[in-house]
ZARO-509607 format. One line per 10 residues: their letters; for each residue x, y, z of C-alpha. Coordinates in steps of 0.25 Angstrom, whole numbers, plus 2048, in hexadecimal, padded with zeros to 3 digits. Example, Ala and Ser with C-alpha at 12.3 -4.5 7.8 and 13.67 -1.06 7.14 Angstrom:
2
AS> 831,7EE,81F  837,7FC,81D $
This chain:
558
MTHSQGSHHL> 1E0,82B,96B  1D3,833,968  1D1,83F,961  1D1,847,96E  1E0,844,971  1E9,850,96D  1DE,854,962  1E2,861,95B  1D3,864,95A  1D2,866,968 $
AHGGHGPSTE> 1D7,874,966  1CB,876,95D  1C0,86D,962  1BB,877,96C  1BF,86E,979  1C9,879,97E  1D3,883,97B  1DD,87E,971  1EC,87E,975  1F1,87A,967 $
PPRDAAVENP> 1F8,884,95F  1F2,889,952  1F2,87E,947  1FB,886,93E  205,887,948  204,878,94B  207,875,93D  215,87A,93C  21B,86C,93B  21C,868,92C $
DPYGRYAAYG> 216,85A,92F  207,85B,92D  206,854,93B  211,85A,943  216,853,94F  20D,84C,958  20D,843,964  20B,834,964  1FD,831,967  1FF,824,96F $
DGAYGTRGGH> 1F3,821,978  1EF,830,979  1E6,836,984  1DC,82C,981  1E5,820,97D  1E0,812,97F  1EE,80B,981  1F0,80D,990  1F8,800,991  1F7,7F2,98C $
GTQSEYGSYS> 1E9,7F0,990  1DD,7EC,987  1D7,7F7,97F  1C9,7F7,97A  1C4,7FA,96C  1C5,809,96F  1CF,809,97A  1CF,80E,988  1D0,81D,98B  1D7,821,997 $
AYGEYGPYDV> 1CE,82D,998  1C2,825,99A  1C7,818,99F  1BE,80C,99C  1B2,812,994  1A4,80E,994  19B,809,988  19E,80F,97A  191,816,979  193,81E,986 $
YETYGPYGTG> 19F,825,981  19B,826,972  19B,835,972  1A0,83F,968  1A5,84D,969  19E,859,963  1A5,857,956  19C,84D,950  19E,83E,94E  1AB,836,950 $
DRYERYDPAR> 1AD,834,942  1B3,842,940  1BE,83F,94A  1C3,833,942  1CB,83D,939  1D2,844,945  1E0,83E,948  1E3,840,957  1F1,83A,955  1F6,847,94F $
DGRAAPAPAS> 1F1,84F,95B  1FC,84F,966  1F3,855,971  1EB,84C,97B  1DD,850,97E  1DA,850,98D  1D3,844,991  1C6,845,998  1C4,840,9A6  1C0,832,9A7 $
PYPARATEAP> 1B4,82F,9B0  1BA,821,9B2  1C5,81D,9BB  1D3,81D,9B5  1D8,80F,9B0  1E6,80B,9B4  1F0,80A,9A8  1FD,803,9A5  20A,80A,9A3  20A,812,996 $
RPPEEAPGGP> 211,80C,98A  215,811,97D  20A,812,973  209,807,969  20A,80A,95A  1FC,808,954  1FD,800,947  1FB,809,93B  1FB,816,944  1FD,824,93F $
ANPPGADETW> 20B,828,93B  212,834,941  216,83F,938  224,83E,933  22F,844,93C  225,846,948  22A,841,956  221,837,95D  21D,838,96B  216,82E,973 $
ETPAPAGPAR> 20C,832,97E  20B,829,98A  1FC,827,98E  1F9,82C,99B  1F2,823,9A5  1E3,822,9A5  1DC,82C,9AD  1D2,837,9AE  1DA,840,9A5  1E6,841,99C $
VPHQGPLIPL> 1F1,84B,99A  1F0,851,98C  1FB,84E,982  205,859,981  20C,855,974  20E,85D,968  202,860,960  200,85B,952  1FB,864,947  1ED,862,943 $
RDDLAGVPAP> 1EC,85A,936  1E6,860,92A  1DC,855,927  1D6,857,935  1D5,866,934  1C7,86B,937  1C3,85E,93E  1BD,861,94C  1C4,85B,958  1BD,851,960 $
RAGGRAAARR> 1B8,853,96E  1C2,84E,978  1BD,842,97F  1B2,839,97B  1B2,82A,97A  1AD,829,96C  1B7,834,967  1C2,82C,96E  1BE,81F,967  1BD,825,95A $
ASRGTAHRRG> 1CB,82C,95B  1D0,81E,95F  1CB,818,953  1D1,823,94A  1DE,822,951  1DF,813,94F  1DC,815,940  1E7,81F,93E  1F1,818,946  1EF,80B,93E $
MTGRLNATDR> 1F2,813,931  1FF,81B,936  204,812,941  210,80D,939  215,81B,935  213,820,944  21C,815,948  227,819,93E  225,828,943  227,824,951 $
RGADGTETRR> 235,81F,94D  238,82D,949  238,82C,93A  232,836,931  228,833,926  232,831,91B  23A,827,924  22D,820,927  22A,81E,918  238,81A,915 $
RLLPQALVVA> 238,80F,920  22A,80A,91C  22D,80A,90D  236,7FD,90E  22C,7F7,917  221,7FA,90E  22A,7F4,902  22D,7E8,90A  21E,7E6,90D  21A,7E8,8FE $
FLAGGTSAFI> 225,7DF,8FA  220,7D4,904  212,7D6,8FF  216,7D5,8F0  21F,7C9,8F3  213,7C3,8FB  20A,7C6,8EF  214,7C0,8E5  216,7B4,8EF  207,7B1,8EF $
AHDKAVRIDV> 206,7B4,8E0  211,7AA,8DC  20D,79F,8E6  205,794,8E0  1FE,789,8E6  1FF,77D,8DD  1FC,76E,8DE  206,764,8D9  204,755,8D7  211,74D,8D6 $
DGEPRTLHTF> 20E,73F,8D2  201,73E,8D9  206,746,8E6  1FF,753,8E6  202,75F,8EE  1FF,76E,8EF  20A,778,8F0  20D,787,8EE  218,78B,8E4  21E,797,8DD $
AADVGDLLAD> 222,78F,8D1  21E,796,8C4  21C,789,8BC  21A,77A,8BE  229,777,8BB  22D,781,8C6  223,77B,8D0  228,76C,8CD  237,771,8CF  234,778,8DC $
EDVPVGAHDL> 22D,76C,8E1  238,762,8DD  22F,75B,8D4  238,755,8C9  231,753,8BB  237,74A,8B0  234,748,8A1  22A,73D,8A4  222,745,8AF  215,74C,8AD $
VQPAADAALT> 213,75A,8B2  206,761,8B1  205,76C,8AE  212,76E,8A7  21F,772,8AE  21F,780,8A7  210,783,8AB  20F,78F,8B4  20A,78C,8C2  1FE,793,8C8 $
SGDEITVRYG> 1F7,791,8D6  1EE,785,8D6  1F5,77D,8CB  1F6,76E,8CC  203,768,8C7  204,759,8C4  211,751,8C3  211,743,8BF  21F,73C,8BE  221,733,8B2 $
RPVRLTLDGE> 223,724,8B5  22A,71A,8AB  221,70E,8A7  228,703,8A0  21C,6FE,898  21B,6F2,88F  20E,6F4,887  20A,6E9,87E  218,6E3,87E  21F,6F0,87B $
RRQVWTTAET> 228,6F5,886  22A,704,888  22C,70E,893  222,719,895  221,724,89F  214,728,8A6  20F,732,8B1  204,729,8B5  204,723,8C3  1FE,716,8C0 $
VGGALRGLGV> 1FF,70B,8B6  1F1,70E,8B0  1F4,71D,8AF  201,71A,8A8  1F9,711,89E  1EF,71C,89B  1F9,726,899  200,71D,88F  1F3,71A,888  1F4,70B,88B $
RAEGAYLSAD> 1E7,704,88B  1E6,6FC,898  1D9,6F6,896  1DA,6E7,894  1E9,6E8,895  1F3,6E1,89D  1FB,6E9,8A7  206,6E4,8AF  203,6EF,8BA  1F6,6F3,8C0 $
PAQRIGRNGL> 1F0,700,8BA  1EF,706,8C8  1FE,703,8CB  206,710,8CE  212,713,8C6  21E,717,8CE  228,721,8CA  231,716,8C4  226,711,8BB  223,702,8B8 $
DLDVRTERSV> 223,6F7,8AE  215,6F6,8A8  211,6EB,89E  204,6EE,896  1FD,6E5,88C  1F1,6EB,886  1E5,6E3,881  1E6,6E0,873  1DE,6D9,868  1E4,6CC,862 $
TFVADGREHT> 1DE,6C3,858  1E2,6B4,856  1DF,6AC,84A  1DE,69D,84D  1D7,691,846  1D1,69A,83C  1CB,6A4,846  1CE,6B1,84C  1CF,6B4,85B  1D0,6C2,860 $
VRTNAATVSE> 1D3,6C5,86F  1D6,6D1,877  1E3,6CF,87F  1EE,6D5,887  1F7,6C9,886  206,6CA,886  207,6BF,87B  200,6B9,86F  200,6AC,877  1F8,6B2,882 $
ALDQAGIVLR> 1EE,6B9,879  1EC,6AB,872  1E9,6A5,87F  1DF,6B0,882  1D8,6AD,874  1D7,69F,878  1DF,699,86C  1E8,68D,86F  1F4,689,867  1F6,67A,865 $
GEDITSVAPE> 202,673,860  20A,67B,856  200,686,856  206,694,855  202,6A3,854  206,6AC,849  20E,6B5,853  217,6B0,85E  20F,6AC,86A  217,6B5,874 $
SFPRDGQTVS> 216,6C2,86B  20D,6CD,870  1FF,6CE,86A  1FC,6DB,864  1EF,6E2,863  1E8,6DE,856  1F1,6D2,853  1ED,6C6,84C  1F4,6B9,850  1F2,6AC,848 $
VLRITGAEKV> 1F2,69E,84F  1F8,694,846  1F4,685,847  1FF,67C,843  200,66D,840  20C,666,83B  213,659,837  221,655,834  227,64F,827  234,648,825 $
REVTIPFETV> 23C,647,818  24A,642,815  254,649,80C  262,644,807  26F,64A,80B  278,64B,7FF  286,645,801  293,64C,7FE  29F,649,7F4  2AC,647,7FB $
KQADPALFKG> 2B8,648,7F1  2C5,641,7F4  2D3,642,7ED  2D8,636,7E6  2E6,636,7E1  2E4,629,7D9  2DA,630,7D0  2DF,63A,7C5  2DB,648,7C7  2CD,64B,7C3 $
TETVVRQGQP> 2C8,63E,7C6  2BE,63C,7D1  2B9,62E,7D6  2AD,62C,7DF  2B1,623,7EB  2A4,624,7F2  296,628,7EE  28F,631,7F7  281,62E,7FE  277,639,802 $
GVRRLTYEIR> 272,63A,810  263,63B,816  25D,646,81E  24F,645,825  248,652,826  23B,655,82E  231,660,82A  225,665,831  219,667,829  210,672,830 $
TVNGVQQKPK> 201,676,82E  1FD,684,832  1EE,686,833  1ED,67B,829  1F7,680,81F  204,677,81D  210,67F,81F  21E,67D,818  225,671,81E  22F,675,829 $
KVGSEVVREP> 23C,66C,82B  23D,669,839  247,65E,839  253,657,832  25A,64A,834  266,643,82C  262,635,829  26F,631,821  27C,638,81F  281,63A,811 $
RDRIVHVGTK> 28D,633,80C  298,63B,804  29C,637,7F6  2AC,635,7F5  2B3,639,7E8  2C2,637,7E5  2C9,641,7DD  2D6,63D,7D5  2E2,645,7D7  2EB,63D,7CE $
PMPMSVDGAD> 2F0,645,7C2  2EA,641,7B5  2F3,63B,7AA  2F5,643,79E  2F5,638,793  2F3,62A,790  2FD,623,787  2F8,61F,779  2EB,628,77A  2F0,637,77B $
HLNWGALAQC> 2F2,639,76C  2E3,637,76A  2D9,642,768  2D1,641,775  2CB,64E,773  2C4,64A,766  2BF,63E,76E  2B9,646,779  2B2,64F,770  2AC,644,768 $
EAGGRPDAVD> 2A7,63C,775  2A2,648,77E  2A4,654,776  2B0,658,77F  2A8,658,78C  2AF,651,798  2A1,650,79F  299,64B,793  290,63F,796  288,637,78B $
ASGTYGGLYQ> 279,636,78B  279,629,792  282,62E,79D  28B,622,79B  297,629,795  29D,636,799  2A9,63F,798  2B2,643,78C  2B3,635,787  2A6,62F,78C $
FDTGTWRGLG> 2AB,625,796  2A1,61C,79D  2A3,61B,7AC  2A8,60D,7AC  2B3,610,7A1  2B7,61D,7A8  2B9,616,7B6  2C1,60B,7AF  2CA,615,7AA  2CD,61A,7B8 $
GNGRPQDAPA> 2C3,625,7B8  2B9,629,7C4  2AB,62D,7C4  2A5,631,7B6  2AE,634,7AA  2A6,641,7A7  2AA,646,7B5  2B9,644,7B3  2C2,64F,7AD  2C4,64F,79E $
REQTYRAKKL> 2D3,64C,79F  2D0,640,7A8  2C5,63B,79D  2D0,63D,792  2DA,635,79A  2D0,62A,79D  2CC,629,78E  2DA,628,78A  2DC,61C,793  2CF,616,78D $
YISRGASPWP> 2D5,618,77F  2E2,610,783  2DA,604,788  2CE,604,77E  2D2,60D,772  2C7,616,76C  2BC,60B,76E  2B6,612,77A  2B2,61E,770  2AD,616,763 $
VCGRKLHD> 2A7,623,75D  2B1,62E,761  2BE,625,763  2C3,629,755  2C4,637,759  2D0,633,761  2D8,633,754  2D4,640,74E $
């Protein structure tokens, strides 16, 4: 559509008498734009079917036009820039089309005009009428629809000259611009809704669009691209998690008490973060003879030792440092290098060793044990760092000696003997025991002998003693009236076990052994009870009188 189609300014532009009612009469409608006819293709429309259109369209009044410069003319009203303000869509009249010097072009069947995106909106409440474009020909029938009152903002603008290729081109550009801004509202108006209804219907759509736009912004704002490395398997992912713990939970990455998470689980997430998860692995470690279980997040044996602070240089390792540690862990024996000093033959020998026993370390030191040589610690013990071990050179010999084995006395009851009387039937004989001792010399110093053997050469023989059980007689006729107590006091001081200085006589009455036994006594008189001694003395008095006691015999008659 050009500025010449239905232009209100035709009535004032000097191109013919005006048939339009006065402006004041035309603005009776309260709507500032009144009612108007749909503009469609217009008298100079470019959509005559579904054919191809050029940049400026094809005008049926002219047909196929020539070069741009040939038709680049302007009306008497100045340059084309002034006509950009004029809105021909509001003018319901159609300008007569000039005759075309070119033959008419065949057109397709008319079709309803398309709604231009962003086209102008119809005034609220106005009925919309679509004009079917006439076939292309030398002339067009003017549009007979209702006129639209002149807009206030266009008052005083001169109307363009009808016709003219440049004017048509400028009008086409202005119309397309205005259609792009108001097309959506025009589509609503064509359904018969007023302006309020249009805004009411568009408001939810606008809210939805705003909500979607806000949601998209929030979606983009909360989405984070992070890199996560789980036990050496890295990957990059997008997440809405707020912190590291939420991310691990979303990704089904379990974390235990012995696992390592960097940064911490409560650390906030930002885009570009790198999260590292290392699972803990149990290591059953025997370090220098001490067994314990430790946990490590290292993937190799060497990494685990570094994490535990174990010095691996010069150490014995039961597994290669590059060996990977599985999730189930492994058994690891580590013996670090230690300094051990051996003292042998008066000299010190210091070695660096990772041996498991003192014996192995001794071999590494080049020290040989001979014969009964030993070390100050057990050969199978674990050598500690800084330990000093002495080598003891031992020589030894055996010594044999015999010792007696004492005999035992066996007493047997004898009813032929008075009570209190014991008679030795067989003398005892001691036995002989042979003992073997080891005499050792340690580093030249003799040690205390050590008994290493015992052998009985002769068994001892028991001593047999008969013990009387016959009751002792109370008296001896012819001697009971004598003073035996005075005699005993004079001979032995009243002591039954008294023995003279020579050891020949003993007892209360100083019997010699021969006389005692002749009277029926056993053993020695001083060993017999006092009552038996008195009985034997009375018997001796009956047979010999007081002569056995030449000095004290007179006491019998006191």
